[in-house]
Steps between C-alpha positions, in 0.01 A plus 500: 500500500438630850599840642799367695648346188457831315681692779788252503533527125499879521768495774719266296458724198595807714812328631599412148451854375693641803785255446520595134496868594783455753693291251467768232635770738796276588439519879718248682522415868833600656555802274500878551232674294342844464175571679263793546348609832128445454381572854637606841341343808576551871732201529579403140574627151307341207727463196383420144759301307293475182308209349218597735708374793541688829697436819514638853821626662523599867572868558791399724697403190481862384591656834867545420513591130804715443313773306249538790238600239133480595327213324227593252257306283647463151865483614701239312727289719715186480357197680602141547249238373517239771200284407203512260155420640277399206166440673443837658689708248755623754868430544761530776732796442792643694648844484787416736616203292499714191721751673701243700813506285514875504412517869747225597780692329409818690469315834835331442663841450354618830617179671859538374504868595361426847204727436158465661193425291137592548218252532197387696426198717212313336427220748617209710678193362673209670798625699437869442326749272457549126610836356442673166803696377412486131537124531406279791759477779520313829536677837609244770336527841835581665546797264166672561607713797776543757270327748257210458169623352182299552251720316609617153164633383619861536783428253287358217478717181704779659774630264842467665863428430681168508856379474574213260677212675512240223406457133470175302381552141493130415263430788320831455571570867569832673542535879461845657529652848305772674698452820829606336339830398372563852837414654673746268252770600548414867877505454491853365274612786726325754814660362342843507368448855833354621681822404256693719564293816776626728659353814333615826188618312167437676237392246148358483442151369254214479558141611503297180602153625587333833758221535657306785799734501324835457278692260520678164392861502380679182651848505307614194614275218804371686500199736732517803580239765391552859689230693327351805783627724426858386124496561501558876728482801261245650544129435247367247451143383391600149464833313128431454455559875543875446454550123230422245470520122414850360579662835631856463829544689762765555857372460855629502748415224790328682696354206540581129694266270557669159672192356206268563234772489374398843359704783447383860266680736424491871211589726665471840757761393223759535468413872736574789743215565395353840852363560626856540324507839628160621829635643317754710209282614641150559794335675619145559316332794198730459169324565254596223156412370444387144278322251586174319526575126616162374549145627769274348661167583803679643318756715257793499528861380375766739430862411588720799447831318327594176737362235755368755500127561737239631544125504437293808680175418321182601769434764403831662125430523484281809725304737317183392706346218209287378277801436782690330499259208161628377455878534162476328363306796580790732430818304289628209508807277353820651546366853620757757814393691749631755868451420850619578756655262807272490699666221473804267686515167445853366707440186304193390176627659451185702358439844545181701220450748428255779186400687629233738736756656196655669451182707724325761739246355391161637845359423667731750273377776555137401879539483514656843298215649673226297868573434721272291559174687149484647314169478129550423195291409375556145214372286572367150284687243653378172770271360635584156825458301692352793393775742271478802307825557385576853278756668683662788272777618202677339630609155858384558622188323822301509669239283686175570716370216519123466876502570424651841281206612772246586879481523527150361185401307437564130313838481264373228400204713490691828252765377252223415450444874323838535153610391289816497338562840783347704612697805877471545786661689767690310792728572531850350834508314459817289276806484586739219284724280185391679571135420537241775701183438448204734680174571387175658841334503660778704257485795742283702814663371734420215745212439745772402515598868744207527733683262485848652873486582604343168654682204607427145799262500410326827479120506180338629399139565195375310269201512398340169124514448478378139728399212441516127646591162472866603741447791418496870223656707640564845397657831759718668546378857207344679245783463656721235367578152491256212722567201603334175862412423518474122669197344798703372559631854521155667874437457822653378549226245230420248532125559411550866203732435250213512182545712483121560809527721261627769186354653217656698604614850872504405695795631735718296676833524460781249608860457243785497546668158218750540262594782209749500334501842229756403378295203571159656744384233819297543734317261742218593797328333709195593732572207600842631567350844733238347673765291568703813628192689733403214630853465578525871673157500718593204601822668594323827647164398611517141577709197452478130874421452530229771370224274283363781149384411193654658420165661843482659480855623157445650619173657798674650276777630262251655793307658638810664158588626474158668842532665408840629191345652 
């Protein structure tokens, strides 16, 4: 028999003896048994449970014993036999599991009473930290502190208090919070500090956070809001332009809300209000120097005095309408400019400023040289949405609407005859608000000149130009305007109101029902003319009680007319 065989036999014999010894002492896994402290190491306690069997228990499991007694060799304690290790003579023991029922009952009392418990953070686990409070508990990452914490090393093994959030005995799960404890402490400090803060007090503070709308100032345990509008009288794009985190500032308490426990503070309130000097220093029409503080799509803001600024609307930047559409192409922040005060609103603290007012108005010069009715040559620069845009002089533009191209042709078809770059003649028909309206069709006058002596109710002779289901298109006289007589206006009787009764170049009479010389509009009706003729005939030659027919009356009237001739 070799040496290895002898050693194996000896080991088997040892295991057998150990198993018999454990069996005789009735040690069973999963039970609570008595043990004696055999040795105390730096990190563990060695416990003898008899039968020449020892186990190691981490000191952390003894950290929160209720009797707080110092551990000594020879002390007898209850332990939980988790697992027996036969080969090395050791076993896995747990002090916390032995005390779990007792500890769970005590923790549950604290939970129901809303009391805090003591414990230590033992290390990191998925989603948070592991804590020892007599039993193992879970501290979620969101409950570690009032703010996100990246490094938790300074919290490990440090005794502290926790609040129990949830307990589940079946799952052996306890969730605790350190954040809730800190918030409660902060709440007490805040309440105490809030009572010390009084309206109009000037206090020292530290910038704690900066947002788009302002900053939060720590007034010594109490956070107050410093709104962006209360930082300075100057215009700022963002609070970070004048403030930075941890900056020490002096502020004035401008609002205290006891119901919401809120305090608002201001910095500009410690300075003299620059608007108090505006009445004495500035007047409407004053020419002043300033600096551009902001550029927007609708204009630019100009500071004319420290903390006093006004808006120069884009329409007030230049006489050139094209450049006005993009203020950013003309001016930039911090640029020095000359301007004129157009309006002062002391109540609303607003200034209206103008820059173009400092230069001659090119429109005045153009209007004097080209009054309404003038015929000028223009160059087409753009055609869009039924409008022809023309350059008249330097930065002055004009517009020709498609309806003003021809008296007779379809505007949509007529505008197709023109293209960018064409040089054409046009007549100025309107010039209001620096906008010039032109007309091609009015160069040689207007067809309505033929009707300058006509009024509503007058009868005119027309020439048929076109017939259709719509009615008749007719020209008044030989050179007058074209108008439409609607189908229902063609005759007094519906049976006679048929467009096919007329052909092109036929003549007919119609009554003017509406005429607008300034807008070149006229309406005609044959029906109203016939109604008038019938009414006059009835009044002259017959009556409703005579029994005579309209035809007879009209025949009689026509006969008398012939005799009189």
